[in-house]
N, C-alpha and C positions, 0 to 999 in steps of 0.2 A: 630825789629832791630836785625840783625844777628851778628854784630860785637861787641866786647867788648869795653866798654868805655875806653878812653885814660887816664882819670883822676880819682882820688880816692874820693876827697871830695870838694864840693863847700859849702862855708858858706855864707849865705845871711843874712846880718844884716839890717833889715828894719827900715827906718827912723833913721839912725845911730846916727846923732847928738843929737836927742832927747833922745835916749837910753843912750848915754854917759852922758848927763846932769842928768839923773835919776840913774846913776851908774848901768844900766842894759845892758850895751853893752857886753853881755856874748860871742857873736860871736867873737869880737875882742880879748877878753881875752883868749878864747879857741885857736884862731889862733896863738897868741903869745906863748901859752903853747906848742903847737905842733911844734913850731919853736925853742924851747929851746934845748940847746945842748944835754940834757939827752934824750929828746923825739926823737931827730934826730938820736940817736944811733940805735933806733928800726924802725924809719919811714923815714930814709934818702931818700929812693927811691920813696916815696909817693908824688903824686901831689895834693897839697892842695891850694885852691884859696879862697880869701876873697872878697866878693862884698858888699860894703856898699851903700845902696840906700839913696837918698837925697830928691829930689822933683819930682813931677809928670812929669815935662817937661824934666827931664833927664833920666827917667826910660828906655825908648826904647834904648837910646844911651848906657846906662850902661849894660843892658842885652845883647845887640847886640855885644858889645865889648868882653864880656866874651865868648859868643858863638863862635865868629869869632876866638879868640885867643886860645881857649881851647877845644871847642866842648863838648863832652858828659862827664858826671860825674857819677860814680857808686852810690854815696850817696850825699844827700843835707841836710844840717842843716840850718833851718830857725829860726831866733831869731826876735821877734817883739811882738807888742801888738795886740791882736786878741780877738774874741769871737766865738760863734758857727756859726755865719753867714759868717765871713771872717776875713781878716787881714789888718792892716794898713801898706801898703807897703812903703809909703812915708808920709811925714808930711801933705801933702794935697791930699792923695789918699788912698782910702779903696777898696780892692778887695774882692769880694765874693770868696769862696774857689774854685768854679769851674773855675772862671776866672784866679785865681792864678795858678791853675793846668795847664791851657793853656800856661801860661808864663814859667812854668817849663818844659813843654813837649819837647822842643828842647834839653834839657840836658839829657833826657832819664834816669832818676835815677831809680835804683832798690830799694833803701832805702831812706825814707824821715824822718827826725827828726824835730819835731816842738816844739821848746822851746817857747811856746806861750799859752795863756790862752784859755781853752775850745776847743782847736783844736782837741782834741781826742774824742769829742762827735760823735756819729755814723753818724749823718747827714753831719757834716763837713767832716768826713773821706770819706764817700760815694761820695760826690761832688768832692773831691780832687782825688780820685782814677779814676773817670770816664775818664778824658782826658789823664791819664797816664797809662791806663790799659795795653798797649802793653809792658811796661817795669817794672812798679812798683810792687814790691813784698810785702813790709812791710812799715807801717807807725807807728812811735813811737810818742805819743803825750799825753798831759794831758786833761782829759775830764772836769776838773774843773779849777779854778784859779791856776796859777802857780807862785810861788814866787822864787826869785833868787836862794837861797840855795837848792831848790828842783830840780833844773836842773842838779845837779851833776851826776845823773845816765846817762844822755845823753853823758857826757864825757867818762864815763866808757864803755858804749855800743859802741860808735864810735871808741874809742881807740882799743877795741877788734876787731872790723870790719877791721880797718886799719892794725892791726898787724897780725891777723890770716886769714883775708879774708872772715870771716863769723861770725855770731853771734849765738853761741850755745843756743838752746832754754832753757835748764835748767839754764845756767848761766844768761840768760836774765831774767828769772823769779826771781831768787835769787837776782839779782841786783836791780830789781824794787821793790821787797818786802822790801829789806833793806832800800831802799830810802824812802819808806812809813814809816817804823818803826823809822827811825832816823830823818826825816824831815817833814813827813806828806804829801810828794809829791806823787801823783798818776800818773803813766805813763802806758798807755795802749799800747799794741802791736796789731795792726790790720793787717791782711793778706788779700791779694787779694781774693775776693769772699765772705768774711765774712759779707759784707754789701749789698749783692745782694737782689733783690726782694724775698719775702718769709721769710726773716729773721727779720721782724719788731718786733715781740714779744721778741725775744732774744736781739735785739738791745735796746729796751726800758728798758729791765732788766739791761743791763750793764750801761746804762745812769743813771738809778735810783740808782744802787749800788754805783756809783761814788759820787753822791750827798749825799747819806747816810753816806759815809765814809769821807766826806770832813769836817775837823775840823780846817782848816787853817794850817799855818806852826807851827812847834815846833822844839826844839833842844833837842834831847834825852839826851845828856850829861848834859845839864842844868837841865833837869827834874830829872835825877838821883842824881845830886848834891843837889838839893832842897829837895829831898826825904831823902837823907842821913843826911842833916842838921836837918830835922824835927825829924828823929829817935834819933839823939843825944840829941836834946832838950827835948824829952819826956822820955829819959832814966835817 
């Protein structure tokens, strides 16, 4: 595709009502944050759209309406329940990653952010890249289970992209490292071509590393406070 996308960010909140009941509707929360008066000072000219999916019967209608009204988006943030095989796009519909990529293809994203469990495993990323190979440059996702507080780095990375028009590689690395140190959340950045044939050994190593570093969520400040209390008790 030779033309630049007209819109900046599409947020897709999969099975939105269920996520809201679980207090995991992070897409809606982030959308409201971007519409706040302070954020609008920096992002006033940015086109940001929220799509909340509901049921299988309405999926085609919901996606078609966004495509018709807005067209292409430079970045897409997806929030939902998933695993290495696919994502629950609605309460009664589960898509394999390759199928989900086909649904994203009309939007032509350059960046995809997946606030979803195990979406950053190499096989999932490879399947998502395939139907989007003409436009997609980078995928940001967790290779292991993702907890709510661990998704904070997505907001930082997306805000950087919206404000500056790019994600600096060094800043990306620092942001994702700090996310792991403070919350235990692992976010991988996969680039086009990194999951091609011939990379199997390297991909297995990255998948294994993620599992070995997965200790669930934690709160660094809480751990520091507990350590300080134990020091005081022992002194």
